[in-house]
C-alpha positions as CSV (number, residue, x, y, z in Angstrom):
1,M,30.1,269.9,111.9
2,E,32.3,270.6,114.9
3,I,34.8,273.4,114.5
4,P,38.6,272.7,114.8
5,T,39.9,273.0,118.3
6,E,42.1,275.9,117.5
7,H,39.1,278.0,116.6
8,F,37.1,277.2,119.8
9,E,38.3,280.1,121.8
10,A,37.9,282.5,118.9
11,V,34.3,281.6,118.3
12,V,33.5,281.7,122.0
13,G,35.2,285.1,122.3
14,A,33.1,286.5,119.5
15,E,29.8,285.2,121.0
16,F,30.0,286.0,124.7
17,S,30.7,289.2,126.6
18,P,30.1,289.0,130.4
19,A,29.6,292.3,132.1
20,P,32.9,294.2,132.9
21,G,34.5,293.0,136.1
22,T,32.2,289.9,136.2
23,T,33.4,286.3,136.4
24,Y,30.4,284.2,135.6
25,L,30.5,280.7,137.1
26,N,26.8,280.1,137.6
27,T,25.7,278.3,134.5
28,A,24.0,275.7,136.7
29,S,21.5,278.4,137.5
30,A,21.3,280.0,134.0
31,G,23.6,280.1,131.0
32,L,24.8,283.2,129.3
33,G,23.2,284.1,126.0
34,P,25.3,284.1,122.8
35,R,25.5,287.3,120.9
36,S,23.9,285.7,117.8
37,A,20.9,284.6,119.9
38,A,20.5,287.9,121.6
39,E,20.5,289.7,118.2
40,A,17.9,287.2,116.9
41,L,15.8,287.9,120.0
42,R,16.0,291.6,119.4
43,R,14.9,291.2,115.8
44,G,12.0,289.0,117.1
45,V,11.0,291.7,119.6
46,D,11.0,294.4,116.9
47,G,9.0,292.2,114.6
48,W,6.5,291.5,117.4
49,A,6.2,295.2,118.2
50,D,5.6,296.3,114.6
51,G,3.7,293.3,113.4
52,S,6.2,292.4,110.7
53,T,7.1,288.9,111.9
54,T,5.0,286.1,110.4
55,F,3.9,282.8,112.0
56,T,5.9,281.0,109.4
57,E,9.1,282.7,110.5
58,N,8.4,281.8,114.1
59,E,7.6,278.2,113.2
60,A,10.9,278.0,111.3
61,A,12.7,278.9,114.5
62,V,10.8,276.3,116.5
63,A,11.6,273.6,113.8
64,A,15.3,274.6,113.8
65,A,15.5,274.4,117.6
66,R,13.7,271.0,117.6
67,G,16.0,269.7,115.0
68,A,19.2,270.9,116.7
69,Y,18.2,269.4,120.0
70,A,17.3,266.1,118.3
71,R,20.8,266.0,116.7
72,L,22.5,266.9,120.0
73,T,20.7,264.0,121.8
74,G,21.0,261.5,119.0
75,V,17.3,261.1,118.1
76,G,15.1,262.0,115.2
77,A,13.2,265.3,115.2
78,D,10.0,263.3,115.2
79,R,11.0,262.0,118.7
80,V,11.1,265.6,120.2
81,A,8.3,267.6,121.8
82,V,8.7,271.2,122.6
83,G,7.4,273.2,125.6
84,S,8.2,275.9,128.0
85,A,8.9,274.1,131.4
86,V,10.2,270.7,132.4
87,A,7.5,270.2,135.0
88,T,4.8,270.2,132.4
89,H,6.2,267.3,130.5
90,V,7.1,265.5,133.7
91,G,3.4,266.0,134.7
92,L,2.3,264.2,131.5
93,I,4.3,261.2,132.5
94,A,3.2,261.3,136.1
95,A,-0.5,261.5,134.9
96,A,0.1,258.3,132.9
97,L,0.9,256.1,136.0
98,P,-1.8,253.7,137.1
99,A,-2.9,253.9,140.7
100,G,-0.6,251.9,143.0
101,A,2.4,252.3,140.7
102,E,5.9,252.6,142.2
103,V,8.2,255.4,141.2
104,V,11.9,255.5,142.3
105,V,13.6,258.9,142.5
106,A,16.9,260.1,144.0
107,G,17.0,261.9,147.3
108,G,17.5,265.7,146.9
109,D,16.8,265.6,143.1
110,F,15.3,268.8,141.6
111,S,11.7,269.4,142.5
112,S,10.4,269.9,138.9
113,L,11.3,266.2,138.3
114,V,10.1,264.8,141.7
115,N,7.0,266.9,142.6
116,P,4.7,265.8,139.8
117,F,4.9,262.3,141.1
118,A,4.6,263.4,144.8
119,T,1.3,265.1,144.0
120,R,0.0,261.7,142.9
121,T,-1.2,260.5,146.3
122,D,-2.3,257.1,144.8
123,V,1.2,256.1,143.7
124,T,4.2,255.0,145.9
125,L,7.2,257.3,145.7
126,R,10.4,255.7,146.8
127,I,13.2,258.2,147.5
128,V,16.6,256.6,147.7
129,P,20.2,257.9,147.7
130,L,21.5,258.6,144.2
131,E,24.1,255.9,144.3
132,G,21.4,253.4,145.2
133,V,18.9,254.1,142.5
134,P,19.9,251.2,140.2
135,E,19.7,248.7,143.0
136,A,16.3,250.1,144.1
137,V,14.6,249.2,140.8
138,G,12.7,246.0,141.3
139,P,9.9,243.9,139.7
140,G,7.3,246.3,141.2
141,T,8.9,249.5,139.8
142,A,6.8,251.2,137.1
143,L,9.1,254.1,136.5
144,V,12.5,255.4,137.7
145,A,13.1,259.2,137.3
146,V,16.5,260.8,137.9
147,S,18.5,263.8,136.8
148,A,21.6,262.9,134.8
149,V,23.5,265.4,136.8
150,Q,22.3,266.6,140.2
151,S,21.5,270.3,140.4
152,A,22.6,270.7,144.1
153,D,26.1,269.3,143.9
154,G,26.9,268.1,140.3
155,R,27.0,264.4,141.0
156,V,26.5,262.3,137.8
157,A,24.1,259.5,137.9
158,D,25.0,255.9,136.9
159,L,22.7,256.0,133.9
160,A,24.2,252.8,132.4
161,G,23.5,250.9,135.6
162,L,20.0,252.4,135.9
163,R,19.2,251.5,132.3
164,A,20.3,247.9,132.9
165,A,18.2,247.6,136.0
166,A,15.2,249.0,134.3
167,V,15.5,246.6,131.4
168,E,15.8,243.7,133.8
169,H,12.7,244.5,135.7
170,G,10.6,246.1,132.9
171,A,10.5,249.6,134.3
172,R,10.3,252.8,132.3
173,V,13.1,255.4,132.6
174,L,12.8,259.2,132.8
175,V,16.0,261.2,132.7
176,D,16.2,264.9,133.3
177,A,19.1,266.3,131.2
178,T,18.7,269.9,132.3
179,Q,22.1,270.0,134.0
180,A,23.8,267.7,131.5
181,A,22.8,268.5,127.9
182,G,25.3,270.8,126.4
183,W,28.5,269.4,128.1
184,L,27.8,265.7,128.8
185,P,27.2,263.5,125.8
186,L,23.8,261.9,126.2
187,S,21.8,259.6,124.0
188,G,18.1,260.4,124.2
189,G,17.2,257.2,122.5
190,A,18.6,255.1,125.3
191,Y,15.8,256.1,127.7
192,D,12.0,256.1,127.4
193,Y,11.7,259.8,128.2
194,V,14.2,262.6,128.5
195,V,13.3,266.1,129.6
196,C,15.5,269.2,129.4
197,G,15.2,272.8,130.4
198,A,17.4,274.5,127.9
199,Y,18.2,277.7,129.7
200,K,21.3,276.4,131.4
201,W,24.0,274.6,129.5
202,L,22.2,274.9,126.2
203,L,22.4,278.7,126.5
204,C,18.7,279.4,125.6
205,P,16.4,281.9,127.3
206,R,14.0,280.7,129.9
207,G,10.8,279.3,128.3
208,V,12.5,276.6,126.1
209,S,12.2,273.0,127.1
210,F,12.2,269.7,125.4
211,L,10.9,266.1,125.8
212,T,12.2,263.2,123.9
213,V,10.1,260.1,123.7
214,R,11.5,256.8,122.5
215,E,9.6,255.0,119.8
216,R,6.8,252.9,121.3
217,A,7.1,254.7,124.6
218,E,4.5,257.1,123.5
219,D,1.8,254.4,123.8
220,W,2.1,254.7,127.6
221,V,1.5,258.5,127.8
222,S,-1.6,260.3,126.8
223,P,-1.3,263.9,125.4
224,H,-3.4,265.4,128.2
225,F,-2.2,268.9,127.4
226,A,-2.7,268.7,123.6
227,G,-4.2,271.8,122.0
228,W,-4.5,272.7,118.3
229,Y,-0.7,272.8,118.0
230,A,-0.4,269.1,118.7
231,A,-2.7,268.1,115.9
232,E,-1.4,266.2,112.8
233,D,-2.6,269.2,110.8
234,P,-2.7,272.1,113.2
235,W,-4.2,274.7,110.9
236,G,-6.8,272.2,109.7
237,E,-7.9,271.4,113.2
238,C,-7.8,274.6,115.2
239,Y,-11.5,274.6,116.1
240,G,-13.4,272.1,118.1
241,P,-12.0,268.7,119.2
242,V,-8.8,267.7,117.5
243,Q,-9.7,264.5,115.5
244,V,-6.2,263.4,114.6
245,I,-3.4,264.0,117.1
246,A,0.2,264.1,115.6
247,S,1.6,260.6,115.2
248,S,5.1,261.8,116.2
249,A,6.2,263.1,119.6
250,R,4.8,266.4,118.5
251,R,1.6,265.2,120.1
252,Y,3.1,266.2,123.4
253,D,3.9,269.7,122.2
254,V,2.8,272.5,124.5
255,M,2.4,275.7,122.4
256,P,5.9,277.2,122.6
257,P,6.5,280.9,123.4
258,F,7.9,282.0,120.1
259,L,10.4,284.7,121.2
260,P,12.5,282.4,123.4
261,Y,12.6,279.9,120.5
262,V,13.8,282.5,118.1
263,A,16.9,282.9,120.3
264,A,17.1,279.1,121.0
265,A,17.5,278.3,117.4
266,E,20.8,280.3,117.4
267,S,22.0,279.1,120.8
268,L,21.5,275.4,119.9
269,A,23.2,276.0,116.5
270,L,26.2,277.3,118.3
271,V,26.4,274.3,120.7
272,E,26.2,272.1,117.6
273,R,28.9,274.0,115.9
274,L,31.3,273.8,118.9
275,G,30.4,270.2,119.7
276,V,29.3,268.7,123.0
277,D,32.5,266.6,123.2
278,A,34.7,269.7,122.8
279,I,32.6,271.8,125.2
280,G,32.6,268.9,127.8
281,A,36.4,268.5,127.6
282,H,36.8,272.3,128.1
283,D,34.3,272.4,131.0
284,L,35.8,269.4,132.8
285,A,39.3,270.6,132.5
286,L,38.3,273.8,134.3
287,A,36.4,272.0,137.0
288,E,39.4,269.7,137.6
289,R,41.6,272.7,137.9
290,F,39.3,274.1,140.5
291,R,39.1,270.8,142.4
292,A,42.9,270.6,142.5
293,G,43.2,274.2,143.7
294,L,40.6,273.5,146.4
295,A,42.6,270.5,147.6
296,D,45.7,272.7,147.9
297,L,43.7,275.0,150.1
298,G,42.5,272.2,152.3
299,H,39.0,271.9,150.9
300,K,37.4,268.8,149.5
301,A,34.7,269.0,146.8
302,V,31.8,266.6,146.6
303,P,32.9,263.6,144.4
304,A,31.6,263.7,140.9
305,G,29.6,260.4,141.2
306,A,29.5,257.8,138.4
307,A,31.5,259.9,135.9
308,A,35.1,260.8,135.7
309,G,34.2,264.4,136.4
310,S,31.5,267.0,136.5
311,A,31.2,270.5,135.2
312,I,29.5,271.4,138.5
313,V,31.7,271.5,141.6
314,S,30.1,271.6,145.0
315,V,32.2,272.5,148.1
316,P,31.0,271.7,151.6
317,G,31.8,274.4,154.2
318,L,32.1,277.2,151.7
319,G,28.4,278.1,151.2
320,D,28.8,281.3,153.2
321,T,31.6,282.6,150.8
322,T,29.1,283.4,148.1
323,G,28.6,287.0,149.5
324,R,32.4,287.6,149.5
325,L,32.7,286.2,146.0
326,S,29.8,288.3,144.8
327,D,31.5,291.4,146.2
328,A,34.5,290.5,144.1
329,G,32.4,290.2,140.9
330,I,32.3,286.4,140.9
331,K,28.9,284.9,140.3
332,V,28.3,281.5,141.9
333,S,25.5,279.9,144.0
334,A,25.0,278.3,147.3
335,R,23.0,275.1,147.2
336,A,22.3,272.6,150.0
337,G,24.6,274.7,152.2
338,H,27.5,274.2,149.8
339,L,29.3,276.6,147.4
340,R,28.4,275.6,143.9
341,A,30.5,276.6,140.9
342,A,29.7,275.7,137.3
343,F,32.2,275.9,134.5
344,H,31.2,276.3,130.9
345,L,32.5,277.1,127.4
346,Y,32.9,280.9,128.1
347,N,35.0,280.3,131.2
348,T,38.8,280.3,131.4
349,T,41.6,279.2,133.6
350,A,41.9,282.8,134.7
351,D,38.3,282.6,136.1
352,V,39.2,279.5,138.1
353,D,42.4,281.1,139.5
354,R,40.6,284.3,140.4
355,M,37.9,282.4,142.4
356,L,40.6,280.3,144.2
357,G,42.4,283.5,145.0
358,V,39.3,285.0,146.7
359,I,38.6,281.8,148.6
360,A,42.3,281.7,149.8
361,G,42.1,285.3,150.9
362,G,39.6,284.3,153.5
């Protein structure tokens, strides 16, 4: 259940503590870890070091993380596979393509989504501008793969238009939610496949990633990386060939690293508690304040794309200011030659104003 709005700041204040003098506006690179998740991770490390942690306890954390991610994306837990990197699950889908298949991707999209298809020299990879992806889907398209929110500049894809085009032409849809899940409401069940690296807006450690597979879409993808953990009865089939692969999306599980998932269970529970709608409203308000301040200073940010706004703001011409901002204790990124700032639940209007002040100071 989402918490009342008046308690949002109190909960966030209790969970996050950026280093003194630091203004952290770099969630598009990696999110900050909540205090509850960090404490769980420390307990997990201690249990690993002294041998007191059981497999059952670790499995409970994986199940909790899987369930929370399922609820956050509006699917059943049986539709969610766990792993440690987005490219692994994208690779499963790339491997399923028949020779000669056409794949449509957006120009400049993140390499972990694009490269597994590029390595298939026997498929046709069509790279088109993000805004033209829906129109590029045609009768010969087997799959269209796009990030819901672009890493480089925060533009939001026209997912509704993409889905309509895919349905019209019988194409499969793969969405990368790494830069969206946690602030942008997203229905995992609306697409054949959704991948997500959880170490950004979902506040998990690196080593936590998810794949959702819509019902019946699993018939198209073979579990090439299936080990004992992907068996219907893992402990009953941990030697020799697995005779019965899990009937759910768990067949695509890649044995998860337990320690990151111990923390992830707490991080995802916090995101659930605060609510994606509330987090998104908070993030977008800060991003809009930054955009307005930039306009006052004579700078124009990259438009948000198909959505009313984006939590990521990219500013052409200011990529070289990252050093000066870093010297002032403001953590941001430079991507594609632009300044990239990302606003999340632990940021405030004071953070926005502080960055604008440094930019204005030239």
